[in-house]
N, C-alpha and C positions, 0 to 999 in steps of 0.2 A: 643697606638702609634706603628704603623706596624715595624717589625723589619728587617733590610736589611741584607739578607744573600747572597752567592754566587748566580750568575744568573743562574748557570747550576745545581743547587742543584736539588736532586731526589724528595724533597718535593713540588717544584712548582706545582702551582695548575693545574688541567687539563686545563682551560682554555689557561693559557700560555703555556703549552707544545702543545697544537694544533696550537697555532698561530706562535709560534717558529719553526713548522716543516719546514724542508728544502724543496724549491720549487720543487728541481729536483724529489723528491719522489712523486709528485702530476702531474706535467706537462712534465718531462724528461729532461735530462740533457742540451740538446741543447738550449731549450727554456729558460730554468732556467737562462744559461748562459747569453742569449740576454737581460732577464728582468733585470741584474744586471746594465745595463746602465741607468735604471731608479731607481736606488738605491732599488731595490726589490730583496729581497733575502729570504724571509720566507713567508708563507701562510700569517701572518699578514700583511706583507709590502704590499701583493697584494691586500688584502681586504681595504688597507687604501689609495691605489692608486685610487684617485678620479678621474672620468672623467672631461676633459678639458670643455666639455659640452654637452649638450644632443639634438638630433634632434627629434622635435616632428612631427608626421605625419601630421599636418595642418601649420607647421612652415616652410617657405622656407628658406634657407641659405642666408646671405648677401655675395652676390659674388664680393662686392666692396673690401673686406678685403683681398683677395686671393694674393698670393706672389709667385714669381718665386721660383722653386725648392722646394716647399712647399708640403709635403704629406697632401693631403686633403680628407675629405668626405663630399659632399655637397648634401643638399636635394633642388632639382630644377625641374622646369617644362620644358617639351620640347616645343620647339617655332618652328624649322623648321628640317626636316630631308631630307638629298640629297644624293643618291647614285650615285658614278662615277664609270666608267669603268666596268659596267656590261655586259657580252655578250649578245648579241640580236641574236634572229635566229640560235642559235648554234653557232655563229661565235665568237671567241675569239678577245679581244681588243689588246692584248700583253701588256697590263699594268696592274697592280696590282689594284684588285678591292678596293674599299674605300667607306667608310660611314662616312659624316660628319652631325653631328648634333649639332644643336645650343639650349642651355638650358638657361633659366631666373629665375631670382627671382622676376621677374617682375617690375624691375628696370634696371638691368646691364644684360649682357650676357656672356656665357662662350662656347667655342667650344669645341666639343669632336670629336675625330677621331678615327676610328676604321679600321683595315685592316684584311682582311682575304679571304678565297674561295667565290665564289659568291652565295653559298648556305647558307654560314653563314651570310653574309651580309644581304640578303633577311629575314633570320631567326630574325637578331637584328632589322631590319627595321620595323618587324612587331610588335615587341614589341616598339619600340620608336616612336610612333605616337604622332603629336602635340596634346598637352594639357595633355599627361600622366605626371604623377608625380613620380620621381625615386630618388635613392639614388646613386650617382656616387662617385668613390674612386680612385684616382691615384696621380701621381706627376704632379704639375704644371708647364708647359713648356712655352717658348715664341716662337711663329711663326708667321711670318710677323707682327710684333709689337702688336700682340694679344696673350692674356692668353689661353691656351688650355690643355685639357687632352688627352693624346695618349693612345689609347686602355683602357681605365678606367674599373674596376670592376664595375658592376651596377645590380640593382634589380628596377624592377617597383612595385610601391606600389597602393594598393586599397584604396577606402575611408576610410576603417577601419584600414588602416596602415598594411593590411596583405601585403605579396609577392605574387604576381601574374605573375611574368614573370622576365626575365633579363639574365644577363651573368656574374654572379658572379661565378669565378673560384675557389675562396675559399667559402666552405660550412659554414665557421663560420660565412661570412658577411650575407648569407641569412637567418641563424637561428636568428642572432641577430636584422637584419634589422626589423623582423616581431615584434618586442616589441613596447610598446606603446610608449616609449621612447628609442631612440637609444643613448646609451653612446658613446662617441667619447673620447678616451683616447689619453695621451700623446704617441708618437711613437719613436722608437729608431731603427736605423739600417734597417734591413729588417722586424722587427716585426710590423705587421700592428695592428691596433685597433681591428679588427675582431679578430686576434688571442689572443689578451691580454684578450679581452670580453670572448673568449671560456674558457681561463685560469681561469678568475675569475669564470664562472660559475662551474667549478670545483671544485674551492676553496669554494665558496657558498655551495656545496652539501658536502663538508668536515667537515663544521662546523655549520651544520643546527641544532644540539643539542648542541652547546656551551655555557656552563654556563655563565652567565653574570658576570664580575669582581666586578662590582658595587653592593652592596647591595641594596635590594628594597629601604630602607629608604633614601639612598644617590640620587637613581634616582629619587625618588619623590622629595627631596629638591632641584635637580636640574632641574627637570621639563624636563626630557628627555626620550626617548623611550630605549627598551632594545636593546644590541647589535647586535644580529642576524638581529632583524628588521631592525637596521640601515644599516648593510651591505647590505641586500636586498633591502631597500629603495635607496641607493645611487646607486647601480649597476645595478637594474633591476627595476626601479620604474614604478608604473601605473598611477602616474600623478605627478604634479610638488609639491603638498602638501607633499607627502610619501619621495619625494626625498628631500626636505627641512629639514622635520624630521630627515631623516637619517643623511644628512650632520651636522645638529645642534649637532646631538650626537657625531660625530667624532672629531667635532671641539671642544665641551666641554671636550672630552678626553683628548684631547691633552693639552688644557690650564689646567686640573685639575690635570693631572700626575706631571706636573711641580709645580702646586701651594701647591699640596699634600707633594711634596719632601721638598719645602720651609717651609711649616708648620711643618713638621716633624723636619727639620733642627732648626726651632726656639723653638721648644718645647724641644729638646735635648739639646740646649744650655742652656735653662732655669733649666733643669732638673740638669745640672752640677752646681755646685755652685761656686761662684767667691769670691775672698777676697774683702770686702768693703774698699774702699779707701775714706775715708770721708776727705773733705777739712780741713787741719789744719791751724787755723790762726797762723799768725807770723812766717811762714815759708818760704821756698823758693818762693812760688808764690806771696805771697804778697810782698816780696822784690822785684819781678820782676815786678808786677804791678806798685809798687811805682816808678819805674824807666821810666815806659813809657811815651814818650816825646809827646804823643797823646792821645786822648779820644777813647776809644772802640765806636763801630758803636754800634747802639741799637741791630741790628741783632748778631753781635759777642758777647754782653752781655747776649742775649737771648739763643742761642745755647748755649754758656759756661756755663750758669747756669744749662741748661738742662744735659750736660754732668756731671758736677759735682754732679748732683743728681743721675744719673745713675750710676756713678762708685761708688758710695757710696751704693750700693745695693749687696745682696747676689747672685742676678742673674748676669751673665756676660752682659754687655752691647753689643749690636749688631747693630751699627748705621752708616748709610752713610751720608756723609755730602758733598754736593755739593754746588757749588757757581760760580759766575763769576770770570773770571779771573782777579785776583787782588783784590777780595773781602775779603782776609785774612783770608782764611781757615787754613794756617800754624800756624799763631798767634793762633787762637782758639784751635788747636790741640796741640800746645805747653804749653798753660796754663793747659790743662787737663794732659799731661805728667808730669808738675811740680808739680801738686796736688798730682799724685801718688808716685813721688819720696818723696813728704812730708810725705805721709803715709807708708813710708819704701818699696816701690817697685820700679821697674825699669819699664821703658818704652821703647820700640822700634819702630822706624819708618823704614818701608821697602818702598823703593824706586825702581823703574824699571831699572835705569841706573846707571853707576858709576858717570857720569856727574852730575846726580841730586842729587845722595846720597852725593856726596863732596860738591855740592852747598849747601844742608839742612844742613849739619855739619858746613860748614862754618856762615849760615846764623844764625842758632841756638846760636853758639858761639859768634857771633857777638853782637846778641839781649841779650844774658846773662851777657856778659861781663865778670867779675872777678867773677859773681856767676858759671861759668863754671870751674873754676880754682881750683876746690877740690884738695886736696893733693899738693898743691903748697906754697910757702911761699907767704903771703900777700893775700891769698883767702879770699872772703868775707864770712860773717856768712851764714849759710843755703846752701852753694855752693855744687856743685855736679859736676860730670866729664861728658864729651861728647865724646864717643867713635865712630869712624868711621871703619866699617867693610864690606870690599868689596872682590872680588876674586883676585884681582891684588895685595893685600898687599905682602910686602916681608915676609919671614919666621920670621924673627925677629919681625917687627912689629906686624905680626898676632898673635904670641905667647903672646905679651905682650896686644894686643887688647883682647885676649881670656881669658887670666888672669883677667882682669880688669872686664870683662863682669861676668866670673863664680864668684868672689869674691864679686861682688854687688858694687864694688868700683865706675863701671860706672853706674850712675843713667838712663844716656840717652844714648841709643845706635841707631845708624844710619848706615843703611846698604842696600845692594841689596839682592839678590837671596842666597848670603853667609849666610846670618843669617839663613838659612835652613839646613846647614850643621850638619852633625851628631856631629862634634867636637865643636858645639857652644852650651854651656850649660850656662843658666841664673840663677842667685841665686833666684830672686823672681820676674818674669815677671809679672807685673801687668794689662799694657795696651799694645796694639799691633795697630799701627797706619800704614794704608796701604796708600800710595799716589799713585794718578793715577790709581785707581782700574781696569780700562778697559784693563791695561797691564798686570795683574795678573789674576791667575786661583784662582776659588774658593778653590781648594785644596791647592793651595798654603799658602794662609792665614791661611787655617786650619790646615795645617801643622807646621805653626809656633805656633799657640795656642796648638796642642797636644804636641809639644816639651816643652811648658812651663807647661802643666799638667802632664807630665810624673812623674812618681813615686807617684801618688795618689794626686799632688798638684791640687789646685783650677785653672780654667780656668782663662785666662786673659780677661780683657774688649777689645773690639776690635772697633775700629774707621776706617772707610773706607772713603778716600776722592777723589773726583774728579772733575776737573774745566771743564769738558765736561757736559754741562747742559744735563740732561735726562728728557724726557718726561714722565709723570707719568705711561703711559702703559707700557713703557719700564722698568722702576724702578721696578713695580711690577712683569715682566716676568724675569729680571735678577737679582735683587736685594731683590727677595721676602722674602729672611731670615733675611733682614735688617730693621729697621725702618729708615726714611729719614727726614733729615733736610737740609735747604736750606739758603744759604746767597745770598740775591739779592743786598743789600746794598752796594755801593763801599765807602770806606774810603775817608775822604775830602782831598783836594790837588790833585786829580787824573784829570790830564790834557786830553783835548779832542784828538781824533786821527780820522782824515779824511782819507779815504781809497779812492783810484783811480785806475781803472783799465785801463791799458796800452794795447792797441792792437798793438803788436809788427810787424804785418804785414802791418796795415793800417797806423800806427802812428810811423813810424821808428825814427822820430825825437825826439819824446817823450822819447824813451830808452836813448838817449843821454842827454835829460833834467834830466832824472832821476838820472845819475852820478853827473850831475851838482849840483842837488839838495843834493846829498849826500855831496860833497865838501862843498856847503854853511852851512850845519847843522855842519860839522866839523869845520869850520873856526869860527863857533859861539860858538865853545867849546863843541858841543855836539858829540853823538856817533851814529854808524849806524850797522844794521845787514844786510847782504845780504845773502837770503835762496835759497839753491840749492835743486833740487830733488833726485841728485845721487852724489856719490863722485867722480868717475873718469870716463873719457870716454872710458877708457880700462877695467872697471869693469867687462865685460863680458866676458873677455879673462882670468879671474881667478876664475876658477870654484870653488865654496865653499868658496870664499871670504865673510867674515861677511858684513853686510852693514845695516846702520842706515839710508839709503837715504830717501826714502818716504814712503815706509808701506802702500801705500793708494790703489794700484792696478789701478788706472786712467792711462791709457796708450792709449792716441787718436790715432787713426790709422793713420790719415792724418797729425800728426804733426811731426816735426822734431826731432832727438834725443834730450833728455833733456839736458840742461846746466848741466856740472859739477863742483863740488868745485875746484878741483886741476886745471882745465882750466880756469875758470873764475878769480880764485886768481891771476894765472900768469898774465891773460890778463889786468885786472883792476890794479894791481900793476905796470904795466909798461906802461899803458896808461892812461885811463880816471882819476884813482886815484893816479897817480904817484906822489911821494913825500908826500904821507900820511902814517901813520902808519897802513898798513892793515895786518892780520893774517888770518889763516884757520883753522877750528875746524870741525872733523868728527870722528865718532866712530871706525875707524880703525887706530886713532893715539895712539902710546902708553899713558898709563894712565898718567904717569909723565907729558908728553907733553901737554895732555889735561887738567890737572889741572893747569899748566903753563900760557896756553892759556887763559884761563878763568880767572885766577888771574892777569894779566896783562890787559886783557879788562875791569874787575870790577873795576880795579885802575885807569882806564883811560890812562894807557899808549898806549893803543891800540885804534886807532879811529874808525877802519871799522872790523867788524869781519864775513869773507865769512864761512858760515856752512850749514851743513844738518839741518834736523829737529831736532838734537839732543839739539838743543836749544829750543825746543817745549816748555818745561815745567820747572818751576822752577828756571829759570835764572832770576835773579833779578839785572837789571842795572838802575838805575833811570835816568842816565844820556841819555840813548838811546832813540833818538827821530826820526828816521827814519828806515824804514826796506822796502827793494825791495825783493819781491819773484820772483825768476824766474820760469817760467813753472807753474804758478799759477794754472793752469788747471789740474795738476797733483796730485792737493791735495783734501781733503775733506773738507766740509764747517767747521766741528768742528776743524780739524786740522789748517785750515787759521785762525780761530778765536783764536786759541790757540796761534799760531805764533805771530800774531797782539798784543797779549796781554803782549808781551815781551818789548813793546814801550808805552812812555805816562806814565812810572810808577812813575816818578817824578812830578814836577810841571810845565814841559815843553811841549807845544802842540806837537803831534807826526803826521806822515803821513806815511801812508802804501802804496806801489805801487805794484800792483800786474799785472806783464808781463804776456801776453798771446798770444798764436796764435790760440786759439779757435775761432770760427766763432760765430757772433752774432745769438741767437735764439736757439743754441746747449745746450744740458743739462751742459756741461762744463761751457759754458759761464754764464748761468743762475746761477751756484753755486756762480761764481766771482761776479755777480751783485747783488746777496742776501747778500755776504758778504759785500760789498761796502754799501749796503744801510742802513745798521743797526749795533750798536754794542752791541745790546741786544742777547746775548749767548742763551737764552730760547727760542727767536723766531727763531733764526736760527736752532736750534735745531728741531724744527717742520718743518721747510721748508727742512732741511735735510732728515729727516724721511719721509715727503711727496713725496720728488723727488726720493729716492732711495729704497722706502719702508722701511722694517727693514734692508734689505742687509743682513750684517752680524754683526749687532749690538749686536747681541747675540753670536758672536763668536769673534775671535782675531783681528779682523782688522776693518777698516772703509772704506773697499774696495768697498762696493756696491756688492759683490759677492752674490750669493742667498741665502736666509736664509735656516738654519738647520730646521726651523718650517716648517711644510707642509701644514698647512691648515690655521693656524692663520695668521692674519696681526695685529700686535702690535697697529699701528695707528688705524686701523679701529674697533678692537675687546676689546678695552678697558672695555666695559661693560661685555662681556663675560669672560674676564679675572678675573674681580673683583668677579663676581659671583663665579666663581670657586675657587677663593681665600676665599670666606666665606663659601662655602661646604667644603672645606679642613679643613678650621678652626674647624667646628663643627665636621669632622670626628674625629681630633686628639684629641678635648675634650671629645668626647664621650667614656667612658669605654668599652661599649659595640662594639665597633669597633676597640679598640686598636690593637686586635690580628686578625682581620680579614685577611684572606690569599691573597684574591683578591686586596685588597688594598697594602699589604705587596709586593706583585708581581709588583704592579704599580710602587712604589718606588724603588723597585730593578732594574726596567729597566731604570729609569730616572738615577740613582745613576752610573749604569754600564756604561753608555755613558759620565759621567760628566769629564772625563779625555781627552776626544776626540772629543766631540759633542758640543751641545748648551749651556752647562752650564760652557764650559771651558773660561777662559779669558785670557789667555797667550798673 
């Protein structure tokens, strides 16, 4: 198994030392600075910068896809050529000479305009004969309602693709245009594709004897070509087949690096023993089960038995539990936690926000009843304590909580990131449950495990939970160090929830009807949520102010400012919902006030809660039957599905109204229509991934920002990712590859990015 060492250690293999070389030593400081705009800083980065497309000598470009202000390089055929203002008979015309050329892809047309001295015009005219085929590069402009290139660089190509003429002011263009396949790179600033191609040529020369980091047996198992051949095939291919082989190797490398790291983590976890926590009959768990007022679903029983089996082993459990909103994941996790307490250990539940941590603590205490009253008079047999530990606790309460945790008196500990603080010490932490894993980092849950294992103690078992359904290809990529279980079945008694998209611009009367519907539900004894995408309309005037507003990153350009909680609360209280108990909740309220607001809403004292997405997960008020989400287009599919899951949790049917200004047919409106069409979170997860590709599902948000993966597409490349996973497992299991330096360097590179790149899940 590869050992992970500092990335800058002198022992790094020659391969990675060459690939990690700074670009300024190869291409000069100015060009290197320009390349940083493409996230290219080293020789390796440059060689992994795959061309966007290739131009073959026999394939004309599609001119219909050109857009104004776009820097382009197109292969086209000259259709017509016409010179203007050329002097005749030695007489000057008084006007600047101009050459106007129309080129075609045999479907559409593009105008090229050249200005210059008469002798240059005649020179270019001689090259640009009708029927000639050339490569033309420049910025697309609009003139007289038609697209044109003004004074483009160009080369004329012969039948064999060789350069036979032209006016390329950049010699890099002429040299690269003579290739069988012309690579077209993404461009940035003044850095043209030809310059990038020239830099790549220098990089290829610098690594022509580069040792392959993958051992021959691994390349054979993966059925990929060697690395130098892959770089050559991607950047200077002689044909499509060579280019595809090269690209396949680079794509495999990206998948394999991640999967090898995950495989190493799985092996490392298994190598560190855990204390077995076998289920003990007649204890706290049995007492709890006997009090349940309902039957567990088949899925809850099946997953529960699996967890009991795994925590009874000497290897630490590493499992992801995903399930629909309301499928009972918390109950399944609580039963595993109680089994650990019965076995003499402690269990910690890590939640992403104080509101959710507090809610979990209340929910667990309520479900346990007097089984959570250990240390008090009248406590039930086998009872334990449930302690809450968050960053906002006062000094006295914090000292008391820390003492209960350190002594072991608190069998169940619920908290936020505060559990990771240095002054938190557990007596015997046997199980870590991480709720809503997409809001935490791999390193954060690892830190809690390391804390428990300090002083030579065994590692705790780990259960990660998420109510955001995860397609299998994403699970393999993001949670590859975990085994996965899924809860699809909803408990009996769940009511139906209908979802309606309300077009605020076209259906203004429906907005009034939405508030009437809220009043009707309140009159019937039910409660309502109103969700906004931001806290205050003046939030931008308070630099650095924390926000729990949307976190989605969806900001429609043509939409009015998002409705704010503070503004809408005031408007509704004095207007459509006057006379009704309305309160507001957001992340900038003091903790005591947030707790009090939630307590009143949970008790039914408050009828309507106007809130941000702070109520997205964990909030359980069965009496809530209606939700109005303002500016629904500001949220992602998964977030809308999570929010909707807060209603219909009792036996009463619910309705979710998605208010939007998004135009029908736009991606924003398609998101809302998808959510309205189904309550199947797994189906929505596929739609979400299809619409925004992987976006930043491998990062911290659901914003649709570009993925940190360069070549892989988790939706399309599931087979490749699985193949890489299989090969990685073979590498970790093979004693002959355990200390392979190339594999060690691969893992080092991935681990080094873990805190700030695509393994980070904060």
